[in-house]
C-alpha positions in Angstrom: 6.2 7.9 15.1 9.1 5.8 16.5 6.6 3.4 18.0 4.9 3.1 14.6 8.2 2.4 12.8 9.2 -0.2 15.5 5.8 -1.9 15.1 6.2 -2.0 11.3 9.6 -3.7 11.6 8.3 -6.2 14.2 5.4 -7.2 11.9 7.8 -7.3 8.9 10.1 -9.7 10.8 7.2 -12.2 11.3 7.0 -12.6 7.5 10.7 -13.4 7.2 10.3 -16.9 8.5 10.2 -19.3 5.5 10.2 -23.0 5.3 12.0 -25.4 3.0 9.3 -27.9 3.1 5.6 -27.7 2.4 3.5 -30.7 3.4 6.6 -32.8 3.7 7.9 -32.0 0.2 10.9 -29.8 -0.6 9.9 -26.7 -2.5 11.9 -25.7 -5.5 10.4 -22.2 -5.8 11.6 -19.2 -3.8 8.9 -17.9 -1.5 10.1 -14.4 -0.7 9.8 -11.2 -2.7 11.2 -7.8 -2.0 9.8 -4.8 -4.0 10.3 -1.1 -4.5 7.8 1.1 -6.2 9.5 3.0 -9.0 6.5 5.3 -9.7 6.4 6.7 -6.1 10.2 7.3 -6.2 9.6 9.7 -9.0 6.6 11.3 -7.2 8.4 11.9 -3.9 7.9 8.8 -1.7 9.5 5.5 -1.0 7.3 2.4 -0.9 8.8 -1.0 -0.1 6.9 -4.2 -0.1 7.6 -7.7 1.3 5.6 -10.7 0.1 5.7 -14.2 1.3 4.3 -16.8 -1.2 2.1 -19.3 0.5 1.7 -21.5 -2.6 1.5 -21.2 -6.3 -1.8 -19.2 -6.1 -1.7 -17.1 -3.0 0.5 -14.8 -0.9 0.6 -12.5 2.1 2.4 -9.2 2.0 3.0 -5.9 3.6 3.4 -2.5 1.9 5.0 0.4 3.7 5.1 4.0 2.3 6.8 7.1 3.6 6.5 10.4 1.7 9.4 12.8 1.6 7.8 15.4 -0.8 4.7 17.1 0.6 4.0 18.9 -2.6 3.1 16.0 -4.9 1.8 13.3 -2.5 -1.0 13.9 0.0 -0.3 10.8 2.1 2.4 11.1 4.8 2.7 7.3 5.3 0.8 4.1 5.1 1.2 0.6 6.4 -0.8 -1.9 4.4 -1.0 -5.7 4.9 -2.7 -7.7 2.2 -3.7 -11.1 0.9 -3.3 -11.8 -2.8 -4.7 -14.5 -5.1 -2.9 -15.3 -8.4 -4.5 -16.7 -11.6 -1.3 -17.2 -13.8 0.1 -20.4 -15.2 3.5 -20.0 -13.5 4.2 -20.0 -9.8 2.6 -16.9 -8.2 2.6 -14.8 -11.4 0.1 -13.4 -13.9 -3.1 -11.6 -13.1 -4.0 -11.2 -9.4 -6.6 -9.7 -7.1 -6.0 -8.7 -3.5 -7.8 -7.5 -0.4 -5.9 -5.1 1.9 -6.2 -3.1 5.0 -4.4 0.3 5.3 -3.4 2.4 8.2 -2.7 5.8 6.6 -1.9 9.4 7.6 -2.7 12.5 5.5 -2.4 16.2 5.9 -5.9 17.6 5.4 -7.1 21.1 4.4 -10.7 21.9 5.1 -12.3 24.6 3.0 -15.5 26.2 3.9 -17.5 29.3 3.1 -20.5 31.1 4.3 -22.7 34.0 3.2 -23.4 36.9 5.5 -26.9 38.0 4.5 -26.8 41.3 6.4 -23.9 42.6 4.3 -24.5 40.3 1.3 -20.8 39.2 1.5 -19.4 35.8 0.9 -16.6 34.6 3.2 -14.3 31.6 2.7 -11.7 30.1 5.0 -9.5 27.1 5.3 -8.0 25.2 8.2 -5.1 22.8 8.2 -5.2 19.5 10.0 -1.8 17.9 10.3 -1.4 14.1 10.3 -5.0 12.8 10.2 -4.7 9.0 10.8 -7.4 6.6 9.5 -7.8 2.9 8.6 -9.1 1.8 5.2 -10.2 -1.5 3.8 -10.0 -2.1 0.0 -9.4 -4.3 -3.0 -6.9 -4.2 -5.8 -5.8 -5.9 -9.0 -2.7 -6.1 -11.2 -0.3 -8.2 -13.1 3.1 -9.7 -12.3 5.7 -10.8 -14.9 8.8 -12.7 -13.9 12.1 -13.7 -15.6 13.9 -17.0 -15.2 16.4 -15.4 -12.9 13.8 -14.0 -10.5 13.5 -10.4 -11.6 9.9 -9.2 -11.5 7.9 -6.3 -12.9 4.5 -5.7 -11.4 1.8 -3.2 -12.1 -0.9 -2.8 -9.5 -3.8 -0.6 -8.6 -6.0 -0.6 -5.5 -8.8 1.5 -4.0 -10.1 1.5 -0.4 -12.4 3.5 1.8 -11.3 5.1 5.1 -13.6 3.9 7.9 -13.4 6.5 10.6 -12.8 10.1 9.4 -15.7 10.2 6.9 -16.3 14.0 7.2 -12.9 14.6 5.6 -12.0 14.7 1.9 -10.0 11.5 2.2 -12.7 8.9 2.5 -11.4 7.2 -0.6 -7.8 6.3 -0.7 -5.7 4.5 -3.4 -2.5 2.6 -3.8 -0.7 1.3 -6.8 2.4 1.6 -8.9 5.0 0.1 -11.0 7.1 -2.2 -8.8 10.5 -3.7 -9.5 10.9 -6.9 -7.5 13.2 -9.7 -6.8 12.2 -13.2 -5.7 14.5 -15.1 -3.5 
């Protein structure tokens, strides 16, 4: 787990490099955004997001979620890099679509039952598999609204498919929320 967290911070630091010039011209727009998901805070997890704005229509970002309440959220953690395309009139705002990858971990219960024909009895059992790790690819959409001072409210929703543990219940995985952001 420590290697995972260290890898997340190393990749996160790659996005922190910003430029004051694009194609030889000084940019007047801020190109970094830091977000926190208010919905997941209520549900028992913390999700932070860093986004680097490439231009007025596109961005690269990284979502990191860690759950601290096992009762309400099935996902233990996820690390999700994404590419986002904006369709608004202002700089990197309005309606958007995104493509993402997601390294995720879930605690999985497997329920099964069988029928013993000799005694005409039904048996059921469950097993618990702690920390099932998988990788998903997915798409998402949402809307971003910004004030003149750089405060942002964003609502997003995405769905993806886990690629490797297809016999599990978690073949489809989602992400989304109500994000409070700041552009700097």
